[in-house]
C-alpha positions as CSV (number, residue, x, y, z in Angstrom):
1,M,-3.7,-19.9,-16.2
2,L,-4.2,-18.2,-12.8
3,N,-1.5,-15.9,-11.6
4,A,0.3,-15.4,-14.9
5,F,3.9,-14.7,-14.9
6,G,4.5,-10.9,-14.0
7,N,1.1,-10.3,-12.8
8,G,2.4,-8.9,-9.4
9,V,4.5,-6.2,-11.1
10,A,1.9,-3.6,-10.3
11,D,2.1,-4.7,-6.5
12,D,5.7,-3.8,-6.3
13,K,6.1,-0.5,-4.0
14,G,8.7,0.9,-6.5
15,I,6.0,0.7,-9.4
16,Y,3.1,2.5,-7.3
17,Y,4.3,5.9,-8.3
18,F,4.0,5.0,-12.0
19,V,0.6,3.1,-12.1
20,P,-1.6,6.2,-12.8
21,K,1.0,7.1,-15.4
22,M,0.8,3.7,-17.1
23,V,-3.0,3.9,-17.1
24,R,-2.8,7.2,-18.8
25,Y,-0.2,6.2,-21.3
26,Y,-1.4,2.7,-22.3
27,L,-5.1,3.1,-21.9
28,D,-5.3,6.8,-22.8
29,E,-7.9,7.3,-20.1
30,E,-7.7,8.5,-16.3
31,P,-7.6,5.8,-13.6
32,I,-10.9,5.0,-12.0
33,L,-9.5,4.2,-8.6
34,S,-6.9,6.6,-7.1
35,N,-3.6,5.5,-5.7
36,A,-2.5,7.1,-2.1
37,P,-0.6,10.0,-3.3
38,T,2.9,8.6,-3.7
39,Y,6.4,10.3,-4.0
40,L,9.5,9.0,-5.5
41,P,12.4,10.8,-3.8
42,F,14.5,10.1,-7.0
43,Y,12.6,13.2,-8.6
44,K,13.9,16.4,-7.3
45,D,10.3,17.9,-6.7
46,D,9.5,14.7,-4.9
47,M,12.4,14.9,-2.8
48,R,11.6,18.3,-1.7
49,Y,8.3,17.5,-0.9
50,V,9.3,14.4,1.1
51,M,12.0,16.3,3.1
52,D,9.3,19.0,4.0
53,H,6.7,16.8,4.9
54,L,8.7,13.6,6.4
55,D,7.1,13.8,9.8
56,T,3.6,13.3,8.2
57,L,4.1,10.6,5.4
58,V,4.8,6.9,5.5
59,V,8.1,6.0,3.9
60,K,8.6,2.3,2.5
61,D,11.8,0.5,1.6
62,V,11.0,-0.8,-2.0
63,A,13.5,-3.8,-1.4
64,E,11.3,-4.9,1.7
65,A,8.0,-6.8,1.6
66,G,5.5,-8.2,4.0
67,G,5.0,-5.0,5.9
68,Y,8.8,-4.7,6.6
69,G,10.7,-1.5,6.0
70,V,7.4,0.7,6.5
71,V,8.0,3.7,8.7
72,F,5.5,6.2,9.8
73,G,7.4,9.7,10.2
74,S,4.7,10.7,12.8
75,K,5.9,7.7,15.2
76,L,9.5,8.8,15.0
77,D,11.4,10.8,17.5
78,S,13.5,13.6,16.1
79,E,16.6,11.5,16.1
80,K,15.1,8.7,14.2
81,L,13.5,11.0,11.8
82,E,16.6,12.7,11.1
83,S,18.3,9.1,10.4
84,L,15.4,8.3,8.0
85,R,16.0,11.5,6.3
86,Q,19.5,10.8,5.7
87,A,18.7,7.3,4.4
88,V,16.4,8.8,1.9
89,I,18.9,11.4,0.7
90,R,21.8,8.8,0.4
91,E,19.6,6.5,-1.4
92,P,16.5,8.1,-3.0
93,R,15.7,5.1,-5.4
94,R,15.2,2.8,-2.4
95,F,12.4,4.6,-0.9
96,I,8.7,5.8,-1.7
97,A,6.8,7.9,0.3
98,Q,3.0,8.1,0.6
99,E,0.4,10.2,2.3
100,V,-1.1,8.2,5.1
101,V,-4.5,6.8,4.2
102,D,-6.6,6.0,7.0
103,F,-7.8,2.4,6.4
104,Q,-11.3,1.5,6.9
105,D,-12.1,0.1,10.4
106,L,-13.9,-3.4,9.9
107,P,-15.3,-5.7,12.5
108,I,-13.3,-8.9,13.3
109,M,-13.5,-11.5,16.0
110,D,-10.7,-11.5,18.4
111,E,-10.7,-14.1,21.0
112,G,-14.5,-14.2,20.9
113,E,-15.0,-10.5,20.9
114,R,-16.1,-8.3,18.1
115,V,-13.7,-5.5,17.6
116,E,-12.8,-2.9,15.0
117,R,-9.4,-3.0,13.2
118,K,-7.6,-1.5,10.1
119,A,-8.2,-3.3,7.0
120,D,-7.7,-3.5,3.2
121,L,-9.4,-5.4,0.4
122,R,-7.5,-7.2,-2.4
123,A,-9.9,-7.7,-5.4
124,F,-9.4,-10.8,-7.8
125,V,-9.6,-9.9,-11.3
126,L,-9.8,-12.6,-13.9
127,S,-8.4,-11.7,-17.4
128,G,-9.2,-14.0,-20.4
129,A,-8.8,-14.0,-24.1
130,E,-12.2,-12.2,-24.5
131,E,-12.8,-10.3,-21.3
132,T,-11.7,-9.1,-17.7
133,V,-13.8,-9.8,-14.9
134,V,-13.6,-8.6,-11.3
135,W,-14.6,-11.6,-9.4
136,P,-17.4,-10.8,-6.7
137,S,-15.1,-11.6,-3.9
138,G,-11.8,-10.8,-2.6
139,L,-9.6,-11.1,0.4
140,T,-9.5,-8.8,3.3
141,R,-6.5,-8.3,5.3
142,F,-6.7,-6.8,8.7
143,S,-4.5,-5.8,11.5
144,R,-4.7,-7.7,14.8
145,N,-3.2,-4.8,16.6
146,P,-5.5,-2.0,17.3
147,D,-2.9,0.8,16.9
148,S,-1.6,-0.5,13.7
149,F,-2.0,0.0,9.9
150,I,0.2,-2.8,8.9
151,V,-2.1,-5.7,7.9
152,N,0.4,-8.2,6.4
153,S,0.0,-11.6,7.8
154,S,4.0,-11.7,8.2
155,Q,3.6,-8.8,10.7
156,G,0.7,-10.6,12.8
157,G,-2.3,-9.6,10.6
158,G,-5.1,-11.7,9.8
159,F,-7.2,-12.3,6.5
160,K,-10.7,-13.4,5.7
161,D,-12.6,-14.2,2.6
162,T,-14.8,-11.3,1.4
163,W,-18.0,-11.9,-0.7
164,I,-20.1,-9.4,-2.4
165,L,-23.8,-10.6,-1.9
166,S,-25.5,-7.9,-4.0
167,H,-24.5,-4.8,-5.9
């Protein structure tokens, strides 16, 4: 079966915070790949950090998907930043905050011209009864907007197959 029931649970923004903790708990090992540093304002220490650094973080509404509800504190004027601050204080379980990760710039073709755009890679992992295999391919999502980190197709982003030819 491809895409087994529940396979997207770790892709839920509300779960990001817990993924490294789940790896440590269930596998008794350190995660191989690091998450973007993630804060859950529901917790007092995280709330304090988010409030002190709101102007440098990206805040994500966990009820949204497809690149919606993503707000970069550095892009807000003081009035909108204060409005975001109050929303996080009112509903701390509704949001996560993350350090901004500078996505890799990759070349794409845009109207016949080769340009650099922000991109991320989604790996394909096949899990069977006997072994789990990371497929030698993936899906690269990219922003069509040169000033945006939002790579979702619902926000105008594009995607392309990615193949690993040698490793």
